[in-house]
C-alpha positions in Angstrom: 84.5 91.9 79.8 84.4 93.8 83.1 81.5 93.8 85.5 83.0 96.5 87.7 80.8 99.3 86.5 81.2 101.0 89.8 83.5 100.8 92.8 80.5 101.6 95.0 80.0 98.8 97.7 77.3 96.3 96.9 74.5 96.4 99.5 71.5 94.2 99.9 69.5 96.9 98.1 72.0 96.7 95.2 71.6 92.9 95.0 67.8 93.4 94.9 68.3 95.8 91.9 70.4 93.2 90.1 67.8 90.5 90.8 65.0 92.8 89.6 66.9 93.6 86.4 67.5 89.9 85.7 71.2 90.1 86.2 72.8 86.9 87.5 74.5 87.2 90.9 78.0 85.8 90.9 79.1 84.4 94.3 82.2 82.6 95.5 83.3 81.5 99.0 86.2 83.5 100.6 88.1 82.9 103.8 91.0 85.4 103.9 92.0 89.0 103.1 94.2 88.2 100.1 91.6 86.2 98.2 88.9 88.6 99.2 90.8 91.4 97.6 91.3 89.3 94.4 87.7 88.3 94.2 86.7 91.9 94.8 88.7 93.4 92.0 87.5 90.8 89.5 83.8 91.4 89.8 82.4 89.0 92.4 79.1 90.3 93.7 78.8 88.2 96.9 81.6 86.6 99.0 80.3 83.9 101.3 82.5 83.1 104.3 81.4 79.5 104.3 81.7 76.8 106.9 83.1 74.9 104.0 86.4 76.1 105.4 86.1 73.0 107.6 86.7 71.0 104.5 89.0 73.1 102.3 91.1 74.9 105.0 91.0 72.5 108.0 90.9 69.2 106.2 87.8 67.8 107.9 85.4 65.4 106.1 82.4 67.5 107.1 81.6 71.1 108.2 80.5 70.0 111.6 83.7 70.8 113.6 83.6 74.5 112.5 83.0 76.8 115.4 81.7 80.4 115.9 85.3 81.5 116.7 86.4 80.1 113.3 83.7 82.0 111.5 84.3 85.3 113.3 88.1 85.0 112.6 87.6 84.4 108.9 84.8 87.0 108.5 87.1 89.6 109.9 89.9 88.6 107.5 87.6 88.7 104.5 86.1 92.1 105.4 89.6 93.6 105.7 90.4 92.5 102.2 87.0 93.5 100.6 86.1 97.0 99.4 83.1 96.3 97.2 81.6 92.9 97.3 78.7 92.0 99.7 79.9 89.7 102.5 77.7 87.0 104.0 78.8 84.4 106.6 77.5 81.0 107.6 76.2 80.4 111.1 78.0 77.1 111.9 76.5 73.9 113.2 75.1 74.2 116.7 75.1 78.0 116.8 71.4 78.6 115.9 69.4 75.5 116.1 68.6 75.7 119.8 66.4 78.8 119.7 65.8 82.0 117.9 67.5 83.8 120.8 70.6 81.7 120.4 70.6 82.5 116.6 70.4 86.2 117.3 73.2 86.1 119.8 75.5 84.4 117.3 74.3 86.4 114.3 75.1 89.5 116.2 78.6 88.3 116.7 79.1 87.7 113.0 77.5 91.1 112.1 79.9 92.8 114.6 82.8 91.0 112.7 81.6 92.7 109.5 79.2 90.3 107.9 76.3 92.0 106.1 74.1 88.9 106.1 74.1 85.5 107.9 73.3 82.2 106.2 71.5 79.3 108.0 70.4 75.9 107.0 66.9 74.5 107.3 63.4 74.6 106.0 60.1 74.8 107.8 61.7 74.2 111.2 63.8 77.4 110.8 61.1 79.7 109.6 60.4 81.0 113.1 64.2 81.7 113.6 64.4 83.5 110.2 61.4 85.7 111.2 62.9 86.4 114.6 66.2 87.5 113.0 64.8 89.6 110.2 62.4 91.4 112.5 65.4 92.5 114.5 67.4 93.8 111.5 69.5 90.8 110.6 69.4 89.9 106.9 69.1 86.2 106.4 70.1 83.9 103.6 68.4 80.6 103.9 69.7 77.3 102.6 67.7 74.2 101.5 68.3 71.1 99.4 71.5 69.3 100.2 72.6 70.8 103.4 76.2 69.8 104.4 75.5 70.5 108.1 72.9 67.7 108.0 75.0 65.3 106.0 74.6 62.4 108.5 70.8 62.9 108.7 70.6 62.9 104.9 72.7 59.8 104.6 75.6 61.4 102.7 76.0 63.9 99.9 73.0 62.9 97.8 70.8 64.8 95.3 67.6 66.1 97.1 64.1 66.7 95.8 64.1 63.9 93.3 60.6 62.6 93.8 57.3 64.5 93.7 56.7 64.5 97.4 60.3 65.7 98.2 60.0 68.4 95.5 56.7 69.7 97.0 58.2 69.7 100.5 61.1 71.8 99.2 58.6 74.2 97.5 56.7 74.5 100.8 60.0 75.2 102.7 61.1 77.8 100.2 57.8 79.7 100.5 57.8 79.5 104.3 61.3 80.9 104.4 60.4 83.7 102.0 57.3 84.6 104.0 59.5 84.6 107.2 61.7 87.3 105.6 64.6 85.5 104.1 66.3 87.8 101.6 67.9 85.1 99.5 67.7 81.3 99.2 70.6 79.0 98.5 69.5 75.7 96.9 72.0 72.9 96.6 72.2 69.7 94.7 68.6 69.4 93.4 67.3 68.6 89.9 67.6 71.5 87.5 63.9 71.5 86.8 63.1 72.0 90.4 65.7 74.8 90.6 63.9 76.5 87.8 60.5 76.0 89.5 61.7 77.4 92.8 63.2 80.4 91.1 60.1 81.2 89.1 57.7 80.9 92.1 59.8 83.0 94.5 60.2 86.8 94.8 63.7 86.6 96.3 67.0 85.6 94.5 67.9 81.9 94.4 71.6 81.2 94.4 72.3 77.7 93.1 75.0 75.2 93.6 74.2 72.1 91.6 70.7 73.4 91.1 70.7 74.2 87.4 71.2 77.3 85.2 67.9 79.0 85.9 68.7 80.2 89.4 69.1 84.0 90.0 72.8 83.4 90.6 75.4 80.8 91.3 78.0 80.0 94.0 81.0 77.7 94.1 83.6 76.9 96.7 86.7 78.9 95.8 89.0 75.9 96.1 86.7 73.8 93.9 86.5 76.3 91.0 90.3 76.7 91.1 90.8 72.9 91.2 93.0 72.9 94.3 90.8 70.9 96.7 92.1 67.4 96.9 88.7 65.8 97.8 86.2 64.3 95.4 85.0 66.7 92.7 81.2 67.1 92.6 79.3 67.0 89.3 78.3 70.7 89.7 82.0 71.9 89.9 83.9 73.4 87.0 87.6 74.1 87.2 87.9 77.7 85.8 91.7 77.8 86.3 92.0 75.4 83.4 92.9 77.5 80.3 93.3 80.6 82.4 96.6 82.5 82.6 96.1 83.5 86.3 93.7 83.2 89.2 92.4 86.7 88.3 91.6 85.5 84.9 89.9 82.4 86.3 87.6 84.4 88.5 86.8 86.8 85.6 85.9 83.8 83.5 83.6 82.5 86.3 81.9 85.8 86.7 81.4 86.1 83.0 80.0 82.5 82.7 77.6 83.1 85.5 76.4 86.5 84.2 76.0 85.2 80.6 74.3 82.0 81.8 76.8 79.6 80.3 77.6 78.1 83.7 76.3 75.8 84.9 76.1 73.8 81.6 74.2 70.6 81.2 77.1 68.5 82.4 77.0 70.3 85.8 73.4 69.7 86.5 71.2 66.9 87.9 
């Protein structure tokens, strides 16, 4: 099945139309022009130039060493390879936490490199920054739950929002980020029931990674869904290259599974 009904580039407006129509948004990370072209031709809606490149490309144990220069370089490469998919880029650790003005300076650099949206991590504390950016024309994708940039503060890669107080705090964060103008919300490694509650209460798309099947869309790290990353495999990962004849076929299978709601399955959720 092909989801390339049109070669017209996907804009933020088009993503909003997919969300309003109940169509799941299929997202994968991308870091270079060749894979960007491959994802593009196989129906990926959103390509995230993720700071996960620190893990899968650079071999670090965290995303913290990734710099603005790295993110600009890889954004430019992905944009050169992409003709259709929407491209978003992570603001790396230390590039936006100091002040909204710092966030705008660095978001502007990513937008100049070709990103159509920037993603940043944080809940209530980042609402002012989200508002500052969106009021100045920068689309923002917020990220809550397990946030790899905060891995040390969180005590490792652990499921978030498990108790009632933590779940309520996450709901408050999600609402504050929506009210501040965030256009999408990434929720990572939380109970599937909480993922469903957040998706139902918000009026912006939720993109899940280990957040259950009821989110508005799903994202995986490219190297995880192809089974080539040598690190520990998270519960929420499925290797789509298994049983596929090619990488193209694996990406098509991923898109179809997300669109039809068969991924994530119960074994991929918390």
